C-alpha positions as CSV (number, residue, x, y, z in Angstrom):
1,X,142.7,146.5,166.2
2,X,142.4,150.3,167.3
3,X,138.8,150.5,166.1
4,X,135.8,148.8,165.7
5,X,134.4,148.6,162.1
6,X,130.6,148.8,161.4
7,X,128.8,146.0,160.5
8,X,127.6,147.0,156.9
9,X,131.3,147.5,156.3
10,X,131.9,144.0,157.8
11,X,129.2,142.9,155.4
12,X,130.9,144.7,152.4
13,X,134.2,143.3,153.1
14,X,133.0,139.7,153.4
15,X,131.0,139.7,150.5
16,X,133.5,141.2,148.4
17,X,136.4,138.3,149.8
18,X,133.9,135.3,148.3
19,X,135.0,137.1,145.1
20,X,138.2,137.6,144.7
21,X,141.8,136.1,145.7
22,X,143.8,136.2,148.8
23,X,147.5,136.0,149.3
24,X,148.8,135.5,153.0
25,X,152.8,137.1,153.9
26,X,154.1,133.8,153.6
27,X,152.9,133.3,150.2
28,X,153.9,136.7,149.1
29,X,157.5,136.4,150.7
30,X,157.9,132.7,148.9
31,X,156.5,134.0,145.4
32,X,158.9,134.0,142.5
33,X,156.7,135.4,139.9
34,X,156.9,139.0,139.2
35,X,154.0,141.1,140.6
36,X,153.2,144.8,141.5
37,X,152.8,145.5,145.1
38,X,150.6,148.4,145.6
39,X,149.9,150.0,149.2
40,X,146.3,151.7,149.2
41,X,146.2,153.5,152.0
42,X,146.0,157.0,153.2
43,X,148.6,159.2,152.5
44,X,149.5,159.5,156.4
45,X,149.7,155.8,156.7
46,X,152.1,155.6,153.8
47,X,154.4,158.2,155.4
48,X,154.4,156.4,158.6
49,X,155.8,153.4,156.7
50,X,156.0,151.2,154.1
51,X,156.7,147.6,152.8
52,X,159.9,147.4,150.4
53,X,159.6,147.6,147.1
54,X,155.6,148.7,147.2
55,X,154.4,152.1,145.3
56,X,151.7,154.1,146.5
57,X,148.0,154.2,145.4
58,X,145.2,155.3,147.8
59,X,142.1,153.5,148.0
60,X,140.6,157.1,147.0
61,X,142.0,157.4,143.7
62,X,143.2,153.9,142.5
63,X,140.3,153.3,139.9
64,X,141.5,156.7,138.8
65,X,144.8,156.0,138.1
66,X,145.2,152.5,138.0
67,X,145.6,152.4,134.1
68,X,148.4,154.4,134.1
69,X,150.4,152.8,137.2
70,X,149.4,149.4,136.0
71,X,148.5,149.4,132.0
72,X,149.0,145.4,131.5
73,X,145.7,143.7,133.0
74,X,147.1,140.7,133.3
75,X,149.9,141.7,135.2
76,X,149.7,140.2,139.2
77,X,149.0,142.5,141.3
78,X,148.9,142.3,145.0
79,X,146.9,145.1,147.4
80,X,147.4,145.7,150.7
81,X,146.1,148.1,153.4
82,X,146.2,148.5,157.2
83,X,144.5,145.1,157.8
84,X,143.1,143.3,154.9
85,X,139.3,145.1,154.4
86,X,140.2,148.2,152.1
87,X,142.3,145.7,149.9
88,X,139.7,143.1,149.7
89,X,137.3,145.8,148.4
90,X,140.1,147.7,146.3
91,X,140.7,144.0,144.8
92,X,137.2,143.4,143.7
93,X,136.8,147.0,141.6
94,X,140.2,146.1,139.8
95,X,138.9,142.8,138.9
96,X,135.3,144.5,137.9
97,X,138.0,146.9,135.1
98,X,139.2,143.7,133.5
99,X,142.3,142.9,135.9
100,X,142.9,139.2,136.1
101,X,145.5,138.6,138.6
102,X,144.5,141.0,141.5
103,X,145.0,139.6,145.1
104,X,144.6,140.9,148.3
105,X,147.3,140.7,151.2
106,X,145.7,138.7,153.8
107,X,146.3,140.3,157.5
108,X,148.1,143.4,155.5
109,X,150.0,146.4,157.2
110,X,149.7,145.1,160.5
111,X,150.3,141.4,160.3
112,X,153.6,142.3,158.4
113,X,154.5,144.8,161.4
114,X,153.6,142.3,164.2
115,X,156.3,139.8,162.3
116,X,158.8,142.7,162.6
117,X,159.2,142.6,158.6
118,X,161.3,145.6,156.8
119,X,159.4,148.9,156.4
120,X,160.5,151.9,154.6
121,X,160.0,154.6,156.8
122,X,160.5,157.7,155.2
123,X,161.7,161.1,156.9
């Protein structure tokens, strides 16, 4: 991990994780049920590479744009970020907005990269 996260941020994430569902990369790869995969990282992170089949909806705009992107609040949604912290916070927010099947990807982009799983790298 490139930088230390502040204690207040970690506490906020840990509290969110008590109220959300997480999914591991193994569970995601083995999953048959259709889901929407959302990369919630910043634009510059998305440009450096992202998961195949992912759509991009940055954490800064997800609350504003989610209902246009995923209208069905029963649709399964898997969120990922760099390491699973921002996605945990966003998952909690989407649950509060009425989405019933939101999951945060544990390990996020970093673990995906470490496992050398496929990535799309825009030119």
